[in-house]
C-alpha positions in Angstrom: -12.0 -3.6 -25.2 -14.1 -6.5 -24.5 -17.5 -7.6 -25.9 -20.1 -6.0 -24.3 -22.3 -8.2 -22.2 -26.0 -9.2 -23.0 -28.9 -7.0 -21.6 -27.0 -3.8 -21.4 -28.7 -2.6 -24.6 -32.3 -2.4 -26.0 -35.2 -0.6 -25.1 -35.2 0.8 -21.6 -37.8 -1.0 -19.4 -38.0 -0.2 -15.6 -36.5 -3.2 -14.2 -33.2 -2.7 -15.9 -31.0 -1.6 -12.9 -27.0 -2.6 -13.1 -25.5 -2.9 -9.7 -22.1 -1.1 -10.4 -19.7 -1.9 -7.5 -16.1 -0.1 -7.3 -14.0 -1.5 -4.5 -11.6 0.3 -2.4 -8.2 0.1 -1.7 -6.6 -2.8 -3.1 -9.4 -5.3 -3.6 -8.2 -8.8 -4.3 -10.2 -9.1 -7.5 -13.7 -9.0 -9.3 -14.5 -12.1 -7.8 -14.3 -11.4 -4.4 -16.0 -7.9 -5.1 -19.1 -9.5 -7.0 -19.1 -12.5 -4.5 -19.4 -15.0 -7.7 -16.6 -17.2 -8.3 -17.2 -17.2 -12.6 -16.7 -13.6 -13.8 -15.7 -12.4 -17.1 -14.4 -9.0 -18.1 -16.8 -6.8 -20.4 -14.7 -3.6 -20.7 -11.2 -2.1 -20.0 -8.1 -3.6 -20.3 -5.6 -5.6 -17.6 -5.1 -2.4 -15.5 -8.7 -1.6 -15.1 -11.7 -2.9 -16.4 -15.7 -3.7 -16.0 -16.6 -7.4 -14.6 -19.8 -9.2 -14.6 -20.7 -12.9 -14.0 -20.4 -15.4 -16.6 -23.7 -15.3 -18.9 -25.3 -18.9 -17.8 -24.6 -18.3 -14.1 -27.3 -19.1 -11.9 -26.7 -15.8 -10.0 -25.9 -13.2 -12.5 -28.3 -10.7 -10.7 -27.5 -9.9 -6.9 -29.7 -9.9 -3.8 -31.0 -6.7 -4.7 -32.3 -7.9 -7.9 -30.1 -5.6 -10.2 -27.3 -6.9 -12.7 -24.0 -7.5 -11.0 -21.0 -5.5 -12.4 -18.0 -4.1 -10.6 -15.0 -1.7 -11.8 -11.8 -3.0 -10.8 -9.3 -0.4 -10.7 -6.6 -1.8 -8.2 -3.7 -2.5 -10.5 -3.6 1.0 -12.0 -1.4 2.6 -8.9 0.9 -0.4 -9.7 0.4 -1.7 -13.1 4.5 -3.3 -13.2 7.0 -4.2 -10.6 9.2 -1.1 -11.9 6.8 1.3 -11.6 5.5 -0.2 -8.2 9.2 0.2 -7.0 9.6 3.8 -8.2 7.0 5.0 -6.0 9.4 4.1 -3.0 11.9 6.3 -4.2 9.8 8.7 -5.4 8.0 8.9 -2.3 9.1 12.3 -1.3 7.9 13.8 -4.5 4.9 11.9 -4.5 4.2 13.5 -0.8 4.6 16.8 -1.9 2.3 16.7 -4.6 -0.7 15.5 -2.3 0.1 18.5 -0.1 -0.7 21.1 -2.9 -4.3 19.3 -2.9 -4.7 19.7 1.0 -4.5 23.3 0.8 -7.5 25.2 2.4 -10.6 26.7 0.4 -9.2 30.2 1.1 -9.0 32.4 -2.1 -6.7 34.9 -0.4 -3.6 32.2 0.5 -4.2 30.0 -2.2 -1.9 31.1 -4.9 0.8 31.2 -2.2 0.6 28.0 -0.7 0.4 26.6 -4.5 3.6 28.6 -5.3 5.1 27.5 -1.5 4.7 23.6 -2.4 6.3 23.9 -5.9 9.0 25.7 -4.6 9.5 23.3 -2.1 9.4 20.6 -4.8 12.1 22.6 -6.5 14.1 21.9 -3.5 13.3 18.2 -3.5 14.7 17.9 -6.8 18.1 20.2 -5.8 18.5 17.9 -3.1 18.1 14.7 -5.4 21.0 16.0 -7.2 23.0 17.2 -4.6 23.0 13.6 -3.6 23.9 12.1 -6.3 26.9 14.8 -6.4 28.0 14.2 -3.0 28.4 10.2 -3.8 30.3 10.9 -7.5 32.0 14.2 -6.9 32.6 14.9 -3.2 33.1 11.1 -2.0 34.4 9.5 -5.0 36.1 12.0 -7.2 37.3 14.5 -4.9 38.2 12.6 -1.3 38.6 8.9 -2.4 40.6 9.4 -5.8 42.8 11.6 -3.8 43.7 9.1 -1.3 46.0 6.2 -2.3 44.4 4.2 0.5 41.2 4.6 -0.5 42.0 3.7 -4.3 44.1 0.6 -2.9 42.3 -2.7 -4.3 39.7 -0.8 -6.2 40.6 -1.3 -9.9 36.9 0.2 -10.9 38.3 3.6 -9.4 42.2 3.7 -9.7 42.1 4.0 -13.4 40.8 7.5 -12.9 42.6 8.3 -9.7 45.9 9.6 -11.0 44.2 11.7 -13.7 44.0 15.6 -13.0 41.3 16.8 -10.7 39.4 18.7 -13.1 39.4 15.6 -15.4 37.9 13.4 -12.4 35.2 15.9 -12.0 34.2 16.0 -15.4 34.2 12.6 -15.8 32.4 11.7 -13.1 29.7 14.5 -13.2 28.1 12.3 -15.8 26.7 10.3 -12.8 24.4 13.1 -11.6 23.8 13.5 -15.0 22.7 10.4 -15.5 20.6 10.6 -12.8 18.9 13.9 -14.1 18.3 11.6 -17.5 16.6 8.7 -15.6 14.0 10.7 -13.5 13.6 13.0 -16.8 13.0 9.5 -19.1 10.8 8.4 -16.5 8.7 11.4 -15.9 8.0 11.5 -19.6 6.9 7.4 -20.1 3.6 7.6 -21.8 0.4 7.1 -19.9 -1.9 4.5 -21.0 -4.0 5.3 -24.2 -8.0 5.5 -23.7 -10.8 7.3 -24.7 -12.2 9.3 -21.9 -15.6 10.8 -21.7 -15.5 14.7 -22.1 -18.9 15.8 -21.3 -20.0 19.3 -22.3 -18.3 22.1 -19.9 -21.8 23.4 -19.4 -23.2 20.3 -17.9 -20.1 19.5 -15.3 -20.2 20.6 -11.9 -17.8 23.9 -11.1 -16.8 22.4 -7.8 -13.1 22.0 -7.5 -13.2 18.4 -7.2 -15.0 18.0 -10.3 -11.4 18.5 -11.9 -10.0 15.3 -10.9 -10.3 13.4 -13.9 -11.3 15.7 -15.9 -8.4 18.4 -15.8 -5.5 17.7 -18.6 -2.5 17.8 -16.4 -0.3 17.2 -19.1 0.4 20.5 -20.0 1.1 21.7 -16.8 3.3 18.6 -16.0 5.4 19.4 -19.1 6.2 22.8 -17.7 6.8 21.7 -14.5 8.9 19.2 -16.0 11.1 21.6 -17.9 11.5 24.0 -15.1 12.8 21.0 -12.8 15.0 19.8 -15.3 16.7 23.1 -15.9 16.9 23.6 -12.3 18.6 20.1 -11.6 21.1 20.8 -14.3 21.8 24.2 -12.9 22.4 22.8 -9.2 24.8 20.1 -11.1 26.6 22.9 -13.0 26.7 25.3 -9.9 28.3 22.3 -7.6 31.0 22.4 -10.2 31.4 26.2 -10.3 31.5 26.6 -6.5 34.3 23.7 -6.3 36.3 25.9 -9.5 35.5 29.0 -7.5 37.4 28.0 -4.3 40.5 27.7 -6.0 40.3 31.0 -7.7 37.9 32.5 -9.6 38.2 33.4 -13.5 36.2 35.8 -15.3 34.6 32.6 -17.3 33.9 30.8 -13.9 31.9 34.2 -12.7 30.1 34.8 -16.0 29.3 31.0 -15.9 28.2 31.5 -12.0 25.9 34.4 -12.9 24.1 32.7 -15.8 23.7 29.5 -13.8 22.2 31.7 -10.6 20.0 33.3 -13.3 18.4 30.0 -14.7 17.8 29.3 -11.0 16.2 32.3 -10.2 14.1 32.4 -13.3 13.1 28.9 -12.3 11.6 30.1 -8.9 10.3 33.0 -10.4 8.3 30.8 -12.6 6.9 28.7 -10.2 6.2 31.8 -8.1 3.6 33.1 -10.7 0.7 30.2 -10.7 -1.3 32.2 -13.3 1.7 32.1 -15.8 2.0 28.5 -14.7 -1.4 27.4 -14.7 -2.5 28.6 -18.2 -4.6 27.0 -20.6 -3.0 23.7 -22.4 -3.1 25.7 -25.7 -0.4 28.1 -24.9 2.4 27.0 -26.8 4.4 30.2 -26.2 4.7 29.1 -22.5 5.7 25.7 -23.3 8.3 26.8 -25.6 9.9 29.2 -23.1 9.9 26.4 -20.6 11.8 24.1 -22.9 14.2 26.9 -23.9 15.1 27.6 -20.2 16.0 23.8 -19.9 18.1 23.8 -23.2 20.1 26.7 -21.7 20.3 25.1 -18.4 21.6 21.8 -20.2 23.9 23.7 -22.2 25.2 25.7 -19.6 26.1 22.8 -17.7 28.1 21.2 -20.5 29.9 24.5 -20.8 30.8 24.3 -17.0 32.0 20.7 -17.3 34.4 21.9 -20.5 35.6 24.8 -18.0 36.5 22.5 -15.2 38.2 20.0 -17.7 40.1 22.8 -19.5 40.9 25.2 -16.8 44.8 25.4 -16.0 44.2 26.8 -12.5 45.4 24.2 -10.1 43.2 22.4 -7.5 44.1 22.2 -4.0 42.8 19.5 -2.6 42.0 18.3 1.2 38.8 18.0 2.7 35.4 17.7 1.3 34.1 19.0 -2.2 34.3 23.1 -1.9 31.3 24.7 -1.3 29.0 21.3 -1.4 28.5 21.3 2.6 27.8 25.1 2.6 25.3 24.3 -0.1 23.6 22.0 1.5 23.3 23.3 4.9 21.8 26.6 3.0 19.2 24.3 1.3 17.9 22.7 4.5 17.8 26.1 6.2 15.7 26.9 2.9 13.8 24.1 3.7 13.0 25.6 7.0 11.9 28.7 5.9 9.6 27.6 3.1 8.0 25.3 5.8 7.7 28.1 8.1 6.0 30.7 5.2 3.7 27.4 4.4 2.2 27.5 8.0 2.0 31.2 8.0 -0.1 31.1 4.9 -2.3 28.3 6.0 -3.1 29.7 9.1 -3.6 33.5 8.0 -7.1 34.4 7.6 -8.3 31.0 7.5 -12.4 30.5 7.6 -12.7 29.3 11.6 -16.1 28.0 11.1 -17.7 26.4 14.6 -18.1 22.7 13.0 -14.5 22.4 11.4 -11.8 21.1 13.5 -8.9 23.8 14.2 -6.2 22.4 12.5 -8.4 22.0 9.4 -6.1 22.8 6.4 -2.7 21.9 8.2 -2.3 18.8 6.4 -0.8 20.4 3.8 2.1 21.6 6.1 2.5 18.0 7.7 2.5 16.3 4.7 5.1 18.7 2.8 7.4 18.8 5.8 6.9 14.9 5.8 8.1 15.0 2.3 11.0 17.2 2.8 12.0 15.3 5.8 12.0 12.0 4.1 14.0 13.4 1.2 16.6 14.9 3.5 16.9 11.5 5.5 17.2 9.3 2.6 19.7 11.4 0.9 21.8 11.6 4.0 21.5 7.9 4.5 22.8 7.2 1.1 25.9 9.3 1.2 26.9 8.3 4.8 26.4 4.5 3.8 28.4 5.3 0.6 31.2 6.9 3.2 31.3 3.7 5.0 31.6 1.5 2.1 34.6 3.8 0.8 36.0 3.8 4.6 36.5 -0.3 4.7 40.0 0.1 6.6 39.7 0.9 10.6 43.8 2.0 10.5 43.1 4.6 7.7 44.4 8.0 9.3 41.1 10.3 10.0 42.4 12.9 7.2 42.4 10.2 4.6 38.7 8.8 5.5 36.0 9.6 3.0 33.6 12.1 5.2 30.2 13.1 4.2 29.3 17.0 5.2 28.6 17.9 8.7 25.0 18.9 7.4 24.1 15.2 6.7 24.8 14.4 10.1 22.6 17.1 11.5 19.7 15.9 9.0 20.3 12.2 10.4 20.0 13.5 14.0 17.2 15.6 13.5 15.1 13.0 11.5 15.8 10.4 14.7 14.9 13.4 17.2 12.0 14.4 15.8 10.4 10.4 15.0 11.6 9.7 18.4 9.5 12.5 20.3 6.6 12.0 17.7 6.5 8.3 19.0 6.7 9.5 22.5 3.9 11.7 22.2 2.0 9.1 20.3 2.3 6.9 23.2 1.6 9.6 25.6 -1.8 10.3 23.6 -3.0 6.9 23.3 -2.4 6.6 27.3 -4.0 9.7 28.1 -6.9 9.6 25.6 -7.6 6.0 26.1 -10.2 6.7 29.3 -12.1 8.9 27.0 -12.3 6.6 24.0 -13.1 3.6 26.5 -16.1 5.4 27.9 -17.8 6.3 24.5 -17.2 2.8 23.6 -18.9 1.7 26.5 -21.8 3.4 26.2 -21.9 2.3 22.5 -21.4 -1.3 23.1 -24.2 -0.9 26.1 -26.5 0.8 23.5 -26.0 -1.7 20.8 -26.3 -5.0 22.7 -28.4 -4.5 25.8 -29.2 -7.1 28.4 -26.3 -9.5 27.0 -25.6 -13.1 28.5 -23.1 -13.3 30.8 -21.2 -15.8 28.4 -20.8 -12.4 26.1 -18.8 -10.8 28.0 -15.2 -11.1 26.4 -16.9 -11.0 23.4 -18.3 -7.6 24.5 -14.9 -6.2 25.5 -13.5 -7.3 22.1 -15.9 -5.3 20.4 -15.5 -2.2 22.9 -11.7 -2.6 22.3 -12.2 -2.6 18.4 -14.5 0.6 18.9 -11.5 2.2 21.4 -8.9 1.6 18.4 -11.0 3.0 15.7 -11.5 6.3 17.7 -7.9 7.0 17.9 -7.9 8.1 14.1 -9.4 11.5 15.1 -5.7 12.2 16.8 -3.8 11.4 13.9 -3.7 14.6 12.2 -2.6 16.4 15.2 0.1 14.4 15.6 1.2 14.4 12.3 0.9 18.5 12.8 3.5 18.2 15.7 5.9 15.6 13.8 5.7 18.7 11.0 6.8 21.3 13.5 9.6 18.9 15.0 10.9 18.3 11.4 10.8 21.8 10.7 12.5 22.5 13.8 15.3 20.1 12.9 15.7 21.7 9.3 16.4 24.8 11.2 19.0 23.5 13.3 20.9 22.5 10.7 22.0 26.2 10.5 24.7 25.3 13.1 26.6 23.4 10.7 27.5 27.0 9.1 29.3 27.9 12.4 31.3 24.8 11.8 29.6 22.9 14.9 29.3 19.1 14.9 26.0 17.5 16.5 27.4 15.9 19.5 30.1 18.8 20.5 27.3 21.3 19.8 24.5 20.0 21.7 26.9 18.6 24.6 28.4 22.5 24.9 24.8 24.1 24.6 22.7 21.9 26.1 24.5 19.8 28.2 23.4 16.3 26.7 26.4 13.9 26.7 28.2 13.6 23.2 28.0 10.1 23.6 24.4 10.1 23.9 24.0 12.4 20.7 26.6 10.1 18.6 24.4 7.1 19.8 21.1 9.0 18.5 22.8 9.5 15.0 23.8 5.9 14.7 20.4 5.0 15.7 18.9 7.4 13.4 20.9 6.1 10.5 20.2 2.6 11.2 16.2 3.7 11.2 16.6 5.3 8.0 18.4 2.3 6.5 15.4 -0.1 8.1 12.7 2.0 6.8 14.2 2.4 3.0 14.8 -1.7 3.1 11.2 -2.0 4.3 9.6 0.0 1.8 11.7 -1.8 -0.8 10.6 -4.8 0.4 7.0 -4.1 0.9 6.8 -2.4 -2.3 8.0 -6.0 -4.0 5.4 -7.9 -1.9 2.5 -5.3 -2.7 3.1 -5.9 -6.2 3.1 -9.5 -6.4 0.4 -10.1 -3.4 -2.7 -8.7 -3.7 -3.4 -9.3 0.2 -0.1 -7.8 1.1 -0.9 -5.1 -0.9 -4.1 -4.2 1.1 -2.2 -3.4 3.8 1.0 -1.3 2.7 -0.4 0.0 -0.6 -3.0 2.5 1.2 -0.2 5.0 0.8 0.2 4.5 -2.7 -3.4 4.5 -3.8 -4.4 7.3 -2.0 -1.8 9.7 -2.9 -1.7 8.7 -6.5 -5.5 9.8 -6.7 -4.5 13.1 -7.0 -2.9 14.7 -10.4 0.5 15.9 -11.0 0.3 19.6 -9.7 3.4 20.2 -7.5 6.2 18.0 -8.6 6.4 16.6 -11.9 8.7 13.5 -10.8 5.7 12.0 -8.9 4.0 9.4 -10.1 1.0 9.7 -12.5 -2.3 10.0 -11.6 -4.6 6.8 -11.8 -7.8 8.6 -11.6 -7.3 10.5 -14.9 -8.1 7.1 -16.2 -10.7 5.6 -13.3 -13.1 8.8 -13.2 -13.6 9.6 -16.9 -13.8 5.5 -17.4 -16.4 5.4 -15.2 -18.5 8.4 -16.4 -18.0 7.0 -19.6 -19.5 3.4 -18.7 -22.2 4.8 -16.6 -23.4 7.3 -19.6 -23.6 4.1 -21.8 -25.4 2.1 -19.4 -28.0 4.8 -19.1 -28.4 5.6 -22.5 -29.0 1.9 -23.3 -31.8 2.1 -21.4 -30.4 1.1 -17.9 -30.7 2.9 -14.3 -27.2 2.7 -12.4 -26.7 1.9 -8.8 -23.2 3.2 -7.9 -21.8 1.5 -5.1 -18.6 2.8 -3.5 -16.7 1.0 -0.9 -13.9 3.1 1.3 -11.6 4.9 -1.3 -14.1 3.7 -4.0 -16.7 5.8 -2.7 -14.0 8.9 -3.2 -13.9 7.8 -7.1 -17.9 7.8 -7.1 -18.1 11.0 -5.3 -16.3 12.7 -8.0 -17.7 10.9 -10.6 -21.1 12.3 -10.4 -20.0 15.3 -10.2 -19.0 14.9 -14.2 -22.4 13.1 -15.1 -24.7 15.2 -17.5 -27.7 15.7 -15.9 -30.0 13.4 -18.1 -27.3 10.5 -16.9 -27.3 11.5 -13.4 -31.3 11.5 -12.7 -31.0 7.4 -13.3 -28.1 7.0 -10.9 -28.1 5.9 -7.0 -25.7 6.1 -4.8 -24.4 3.6 -2.1 -21.1 4.4 -0.1 -20.0 2.3 2.8 -17.0 2.4 4.9 -16.5 6.2 3.1 -13.8 8.4 4.6 -15.1 11.5 2.8 -16.3 13.3 6.3 -13.9 11.7 8.6 -10.5 11.9 6.6 -11.0 13.6 3.5 -13.1 17.0 4.8 -10.0 17.6 6.9 -7.3 16.6 4.9 -8.7 18.5 1.7 -10.9 20.9 2.5 -11.0 22.8 -0.3 -12.4 19.8 -2.4 -14.3 17.9 0.1 -16.6 20.3 1.7 -20.9 20.6 2.8 -21.4 22.4 -0.9 -19.7 19.4 -2.9 -21.9 16.8 -0.9 -25.1 18.4 -1.0 -24.2 18.9 -4.7 -23.6 15.3 -5.2 -26.8 14.7 -3.2 -28.6 16.8 -5.4 -27.7 15.3 -8.9 -28.8 12.1 -8.0 -32.1 13.3 -6.6 -30.9 12.3 -2.9 -31.0 8.6 -3.8 -27.9 8.2 -1.8 -27.4 5.9 1.3 -24.2 5.6 3.4 -23.5 2.6 5.5 -21.0 3.0 8.6 -20.1 1.2 11.8 -18.2 2.4 15.1 -15.7 -0.4 14.5 -14.4 1.2 11.6 -11.3 3.2 11.8 -11.7 4.9 8.4 -15.1 4.9 7.2 -17.7 7.1 8.8 -20.7 9.1 8.8 -21.2 11.7 6.0 -24.0 14.2 7.1 -25.2 13.0 10.8 -24.0 10.1 12.7 -27.7 9.0 13.5 -27.0 7.4 17.1 -30.0 6.9 19.1 -28.5 9.3 21.7 -27.4 12.0 19.3 -29.9 14.7 17.4 -29.8 14.8 14.0 -27.1 17.7 12.7 -28.6 18.2 9.3 -32.3 18.7 8.0 -33.9 17.9 4.8 -32.8 14.9 2.5 -29.5 14.9 3.7 -30.8 13.6 6.8 -31.8 10.2 5.7 -28.7 9.7 4.1 -26.7 7.8 6.5 -27.3 4.8 8.0 -25.4 3.1 11.0 -25.6 -0.4 12.1 -24.3 -2.5 14.6 -20.9 -4.6 14.2 -20.9 -7.3 15.0 -24.4 -8.3 14.0 -24.4 -10.1 17.3 -21.9 -11.4 20.2 -23.6 -14.6 20.9 -22.4 -18.1 19.1 -25.6 -18.7 17.0 -26.8 -22.3 17.1 -25.5 -22.6 13.4 -22.1 -21.8 14.4 -19.2 -22.7 16.9 -17.7 -18.8 16.9 -19.6 -15.6 17.2 -20.1 -13.4 14.1 -16.6 -11.2 13.1 -16.4 -7.8 13.9 -15.9 -6.7 10.1 -14.5 -3.0 11.0 -13.3 -1.4 7.6 -13.9 -4.7 5.9 -16.1 -4.8 2.6 -19.7 -5.6 3.3 -21.6 -6.2 0.3 -23.1 -9.8 1.8 -24.3 -8.3 4.8 -27.8 -7.6 5.4 -27.8 -4.1 5.8 -25.9 -3.6 2.8 -28.6 -5.8 0.8 -31.5 -3.7 2.3 -30.1 -0.4 1.2 -29.1 -1.8 -2.2 -32.8 -3.1 -2.7 -34.3 0.5 -1.4 -32.2 2.3 -3.9 -33.2 0.0 -6.9 -36.7 0.2 -6.0 -36.4 4.2 -5.8 -34.6 3.6 -9.4 -37.4 1.8 -10.7 -40.2 3.9 -9.7 -41.2 6.4 -12.8 -38.7 9.2 -13.3 -39.8 12.6 -12.9 -39.1 14.8 -16.2 -35.8 15.4 -17.4 -34.5 18.7 -15.5 -32.7 21.4 -17.4 -28.9 21.7 -16.7 -29.6 24.8 -14.9 -31.6 22.2 -12.5 -28.2 21.5 -11.1 -26.5 24.7 -10.2 -22.6 24.4 -9.4 -21.5 24.9 -5.6 -21.9 27.9 -4.3 -24.5 29.6 -6.7 
């Protein structure tokens, strides 16, 4: 840790206030956050740390009169190029992990939703293995190595082509085993070493959001990891046994199949028992049982490979790997069933409060469906591209061409259909809702800029269009739910593969759509998936190397890796497990050194500081003020994470800081918004008491007329940072003055009751 700065220790005085700024998504650097050219790090490391203006600078304090300090955390979700790219390939696991945190705050369905998300995650792990099985065992070992045409000119394959089928399968089973080992190793890499501040449990909020950054997730992740690794090896062994059983099942084959099925059933049963999986970290017996299950699965897979290698029964080659296509189809059907059950659990007995959106809590369904859909699409595209590579000769007879299972073709067509319909509906919603959004934007502009000069008309139209675009955010969640329904339907239609139907022929026969049009959609879907994968790789590289580019494409990574791993162990680590305790520790140090702290969070930084306040001890929080700007707490997080962001939590945060809380927002902001009340002049207050004084709306831009000192009008800032704006400076000064007033006697911890009490 760097040296501590001067001025943060010693006896407390009424003027010692530190303005600690926490940036939002992918800030360029501490110098930009502090608006000072020369800064130095005073705590932390390269990944995250605290910065101040260098001593001797003429502007060590900000316009509010407080000492400036910034917490820079933007490298925590990235750190290295390898980790950045891993986020792209682990995207389905990442999204599914977020889905479990989007569940509604309904105790009756909480355990069911958690179980369904975790079982769905287990099927994604199985799909990951089956994709590797499809490439190595189905396309290469079974189909290509059985064809002299496919092996021609491929010395790297022909050396194994003349060997017995059992040997080929056993040798190339090392490829999916290596894929399992790679993801296993990546998920067990140690996290960053740091000493977190752990306040006494009696002083920390009992609201669910307070667990983020305080909850030790490693024991749960370790148990989930053992279960998923066991299921992954059982999937590999089951694929080999299915191929062996198709040639005639022996007693040994049947015994191994029963044992492998028992391992998979045990994995599912464990995930469907949240009280068992979520037990305290000290439960070594449960950890040992999970590791034993993993060891058994690995041993069974080795035994299966040995059985396949040594079995004297003759292999009847031809077509695809026996049992592989039907296994995929049933897996996709299981996806549809799990998503349908998840939808039922989310809709059953939900609180339907009048002020809550009708789709509250369905973010878990939309995100879980997106995770499954992306995993299926990526797997299907991988297998199809390898098949195209192996089929390099146009004159090859059809029966000698390596062909992927038809289930993957159904999946690609379903992905294209869901994406196309969602895009069309999005266009229609944009057109249909535009009139209402334009009418509301026109009223806002007319109120903010009364009697403008004639030359300001073009600028007024630009401002109105910015508000129109910003107000479209409210439609994103319903559109995501529509996509979830379409993707789930696509997974269900994959069951037609069990009837031996190909998409083009089946749809032409039963729906009257020409097969050529369907095949065109399959081709376009394949290219769309490939383009998506390529753009994600390129975006990941640029996001790691270029901070400016990261600001646009890194939003998904920063928002999703905020939540601890609770559904899928192969998801990237949670940076909040470091950021929140680090903020708590730093603020506690500053306060106990005699300072008051103005905690300022912009955009997603407002979520970090809110979670931080819930973990501050009372003697610290009573000397803290909160300034949030462009905050998505109410507009997005309260809708997407209703169990963690609600009125009880927001009011508890306000109470913990003595309602020294101001929130700044603009109508041109597409992400942030008001928290308690909009405070528009033509709208009544929706809350009373101290919460009514939290939100401050200010117009954007500051004016539509070109000032005399400039050649262009003031910019439209939208969601951008605003530390140099006059409203921000006024709010900071207001809070600093409140902090410098004599404090009330220190409250007892009972003065901060947990939410709901």
